[in-house]
N, C-alpha and C positions, 0 to 999 in steps of 0.2 A: 422518707424517705432514703432510696440506697444510696453509698457513698458515692459508689460512683457514678449513678446519674447525676449527683451536684459540683462532682469533679469535674464531666463534661460541662456545667451549665458554668459553674466557675473560668471553667479553660473558652466557653462562646464567650461570657460577657470580655475578657480578657481581650479575642481576638477580635471584640469589637469595637474595645477604647483604643487597640492601636490603629486602628483603621482609620476611628473619626482622630486621630493624634496626625497621625499621617495624611488625613486628607486638610486638616489644619496647619502644617505646617508648606505643603507642596502651595493650598492659599495664599498665606502670608507668603512663601516664596514669591507667586507669582505678583502680590499685589505689591513686593517689594521690585519685582521685575518691571510694572508698568512706569508706576513712582521715579525709577532710574529713568524711563526713556523720557516721562512725560517732566521732568525736572533736570537743570546742568548749572552747576558751580549755585549751586542755593535759591537757584529763581525760576521764576516758574515759566515753561517751555514759549506760551502765549503771552508777550506781555496786555496788563490790565486783562486778563483772565478772555483776550480777542478769539480763543473755540467758542465762545460762549452767542456768540453775538451775530444772527444767524448774516447768512451774504447779504439781502435786502437791506439791510437795516450797517451794511460796508457803504462809506461812500467811493466808489470805482473812476476812475479817470474814463474819458472818452477817446475808446480806441480806436488806433489806425488803422490795426491790423484786420484785411478783412480777406474772407478766402478767393479765393481766384483773382487775386491783386495784387500787385507785387508788395511783398515782405516788409513793413518798414525796416528801413538801414538801419544798422546797430556797428559802433566799434567802441572799442573800451580796451581795458588792463585786463588780460584773463593770469591765471596760474597753470600752467603747462608745462609739466613733466619734473616740476617744484621747483618752477623759472616763471619771473614778470617777463609777457609777449605782450603785446597790442596784437588785437583781434578784430575781425570786423568780418561781414555776415557776408563782403564781394569773396572774403576768401574761402567758400566754399559752393563757388561756382559753376556749377559741373555735376556735385555731388545733390543730393535727398540732407538733408538738415532733419534733426531734433532738436527743437529749442526749449528747452523747461526750465520755468521758474522754479523759484521755492525762498520760503518765508527768509529766515536766518538762520548764520552760521550759528555751530551750539546752542542756539534755542528752541528747537522744533522739535517735534517728536524722533525718536530712534528714524537715523540718513537710512533707511535699509532701501530707500530707493532709488537715490543717487549711489550708490554702492552698488547695487544690482543692474544701474543702467553702466557704469565704468566698467563690470565684471563682467558684462555682455555684451562688449561694445564688440569684440570684432564679428558679434553678428550681423550688426550693424553696418560695419565697415565690408562685409562680404557681399551686401548685396549697394553695393559704393553710396552709402551714407554715414557720418558722421555725428555724432552727442555733443551739446553743450550744454553746461546746465548754469544758471545766470540768480545771484540777488542783489541786494540793496546793500552786503557787506563790503564791506574794503577788498584788496588783493589782497593786503596782510592779515586782516582775518581769514581768508581765505586757506590762505597759508600755512597759519596755526592751526586750521581747524583740522588741514592736511595731515599739519605733521604730531597730529595728536592719533595717537592708536585708537586702534577702533573695539576695543576692551573697555575702551575710556570715555566713550561717545563721540570718539573722531572719526575720522573717513580714513586714514590710512591713506596708501598709497593708491592714486588717483589715475585712471586710463584716460580721461574725457576731461575737457578744459572746464575751467571754473572761474567765470565772466563778472567782474563787478560791474553795476551798477551804483554807486555809493550816490550820481547825482540826482536817480530813480526816472531819469529820461527815456531809459529803455523802455522800464516796465511801465509809466507812461504810456506810451507810443502803443504796445502790446495791452492794453487796459487789465491792466493785471493789480497794478498801486492803489494801494486802500491810503488813504488820505488821514485815513481817523487812527491810523495804525505805522504806518510809515514804514511798512514790510507788505509782502505783495502773496496774493491767490497763488496756487499751485497752477499756475498756464504751463500749457505742454503745445507747441506750434510746433507743423510740420510743414516745411517748405522745400521745394520741387529744386530738382538742379536748375531748374531758369532763375531761381526766387521766386520763384510763387508761391505765395502761403493756401496750402491744399485743407488743412486742420489746424482743428481750434479744440481745446478739452482746457475748460479751466473746475478746478474743483476748489470748496471750501478748505479751511485747514489741516482737519484731520487727517482725511482720507491722499493715498500717493498715489502712483500712476502705476501700469500693470505696461513692463518690458515689453511680455506678450502681446500685447493688444497693441504695442504699438510698431511692434515687429509687422504684424499682421495687418496696420493700415496703411505701412509703407509699400511693404510688398503686394497690396492692391493696388495702391497709387501706379505705384512702378508698371504694372500689371495692364492695365485700363492705357496706358503712354500706351504699351506697342501695340497694343491688341485694340484697344478704342474697345466705345462698347455705343452698336446702336440705337437709337431710338426708338422708347415700346420694348429692346432685349430682354430678354431673362433676366434674374437674377445672376451674376455672375457666380460662376465657381472654380474657382482658382484654384489650379493644382497644388498641395506642400501649405496652403493659407487656411484655418480654421474660420467657421463664420458662426 
């Protein structure tokens, strides 16, 4: 075999080996990133491997939250702009409210959805809508999570309130509390400006909520509030709102 051919072949092997090594490094880095997302402070994100348990096997409270009925009343202590303040549902009368639950502070899959809702809250406020997040943690744990930098698994600066449901009463009333796990599913509730519940979304633990889809739903409800929809009419095509 000519020397030049051997050299080219040798270089080809080197290139392949380098690409394989790069792939292994990237794969290892991605696995490490995922592991960091699924673990925090040396513990698994879902106590008792809860994320492996089908929703049907969980023990849920009977919900008081009914679509087209007044949303269950709630009140409690929230962290707002780094301070503890008392907050209640009636504070939002006259505005739409996106009220969502997440499992636990510090101990769930990377807090991208909470950060996304906070960073884009101006889009909700532009359509007369506020956003409140809630979990069964104390307000002190909420504040500690907010004060933890995002690069270290924290929330950083929050533009939305984080409500404490330490007694679990709110999450029980809204039907998201997992009795066997001591925390909640990812429930999201859209409450209109009259305090009426218009929409319920309930996700199992690993999957978060979409900010874009939530915005679309709020805009759609507001559109029908204003324009109505006659019985038997064609599906609505709302300007500027995706289908």
